[in-house]
N, C-alpha and C positions, 0 to 999 in steps of 0.2 A: 628769165621767166617772170611773167606778171604775177602779182600777188594772188589773183583769182585762180590762176593755173596751179600755183603752189598748193592752194587749199584743196583743189580737186585731186592733185597727185597724192597729197597726204591722205585724203579720204580713201582713195583706191588702195593705197598701201595698208591702211588700217583694216580694210575689209579683207584683204588677202592674208594678213597676219593673225587676225582674231581666231580662226579655226585652230591654228597651231597653239595659241595660248590656252585654248579651252581643252586641248587634248589631255587625257589622263595616261599616266604611265604606271607600270607595275615593275617592281624589282624582285628578282629571285636570287636567293642566296645560293652560291655554288660552293659546296664543301665536300669534295670527294674523299672517301676513305679516311675520315676523321683527321683531315690534314691540319697542320699548324698554319700553313700559308697556302693560299690559292691565288692563281693569276689566270684570268680569262684572256686569251690571246687572239682568237679568231672565231668567226661565226659565219655560217652560210645562209642561203635563203630559206632553208628548211628549218632553221633554228638550232642546228647541231653546233655545239660549242667545243673548242679545243683550248687547252691551256696546260698549266703546270701546277703541281702540288708537292708539298713537303710534309712528311709525317713526323710525329713525335717518336724518336727512337726509344723512348722509355715506355711507351704505351703500345700494346699489341694492336694491330689494325682491327677494325670492326669486321668480324667474320661474316656478317650478313651483307656487308657492303662491297667487298672486293673479291671474294672467292679465293683465288690462288695467291693473293697478296702475302708477302712476308714483309718484315720490317724493311722499308726501302732506304731510309736515311741512315746509312752506316757511317757516313762521313759528313761533316758539316757542309752544307751548301748543296748536297745532292738533291736533285728533283726528279720527278717522273712526269710524264705527260698524261693527260686524260682526254677522253672524248665523252661528252655528255649528249646523249641522244635519247629522245622520248622519255626523259626523266631518269635514265639509268646511266651510271658511270662505267666506262671501260678504260682499263689501264693501257697507256701507250708507252711502251718501253722497248727501244731498239735492242735486239738481242745482244747480250754480253757487254752492254754499255755501262758507264759510271752513272750518267744521268741522261735524260731525254727531255727536250723541249718541244712540245707540240705547238706550233705557232700559227698555222693557217690551215683552212679547210675549204674546198670548193664545193659546188652544188652536187657533184657526183660522189662526195664523201672522201675524196683523196686528201690525205693529210700531208703537210710538209713541215719539217722542223730540223732541229740540230741535236746531235748527240755527242757525248764525249767518251772517248776510249777510256778504259781502265788502265792505269799504269801497273807495273809489276807489283808495286806495294798496294794496289787497289784504289789509288786516288784518281783524281781528275787528269785525264790525258788530253790529246788533241781533239778539237771539234771537227765534225763532219756533218754534211747535210744528208737527209733521208727523205724518202717518200713512203707513205704507207697507203696501199690501195687494196683492192679485193684479193690480190695475189700475195699480200704480205708486205714485208719491209724491204726496201731497196736503198742501198747506199748510193749517194750522188757523187760524181767525181769532184775532187777538190780542185779549186783554182790554183794555178801555179804560184807558190810562194806566199800564200795567204791563208787565213783562217775564215771560213764562211759561217754566216748565221742566216739561215733561210727563214723568212718571215711570212710569206704569203704565196698563194697559188690561185690562178684564175681557172675558169672552166675549160680553157684550151690547154692547160698544163704548163703555162709560163709561170716561172717563179721569180720572186724578188727577195732581196736581202741586203746584208752588209758584209763586206769582206774587210778584215783587218790586215793591213799591210805595214811594212816598215815606215811608210809615209803617212800613216793614219788610216781612218775608216773611209771606205768608198761604197756607195750603193751599187748594186748590180742587178741585171736582168739575166736569168738563166732560161734559155729557150732552145729547144731542139738540141740539147747537149752542149750548147755554146754559152760561155759567160760573156756578157757585154757590160763592162764597167761603166758606171755613170759618174759624172763629176758634179 
C-alpha cells in the first residue's frame, strides 16, 4: 500500500473510532438482598439481569428487599440466583436445592442455570440444569456420565454450557432435548 493510501485508511479508521471513544457509560451497582458477594451472569435486550448472590449468615436479610427470604447461606459456598428486572430483585431458587446459579436469560425472560441437590446431611450434592419460564422451574435431563453447567440460552431456546467428564471439561449445545458436545 502506498504511503498516501495508508494515511487515507488511517483517517477513515479514526473517523469511525472517534464516536466510540466519546461515548459515556454508566455503572449500576447490583447488590440483591444485602448480599456479601454478587455475580452478574447474563443480560437480555430488555436489560433484565440474572446472576448469583451470597448472604451473610450472621445478618438477617433486609425485610424490605426480599419478602419471603430466610437466611440462605447455611453452608459455606451456598448461593442463590436472582433476577433484576425494572429495578427490583426476585429470588431464583430451584425448589429443594442446596444452591442455584442463574446464568443466562433470553429476550422472552426464560432463565437457564444450574442447581445442586442437597445431600442427606444438607450439603452440596450433584449439579443439574434447569429452566425457569412463565410455567415455573423445569429440571433438564442430565447428560450421561457427566455433570452439566448451563450458561446461556438464546431466543429459540437453545442452551450452551460446560459438562465435566472424567476426561475434563467440554462445551455443549443442548437443543430440542439433545446434547451435542463441542470439542
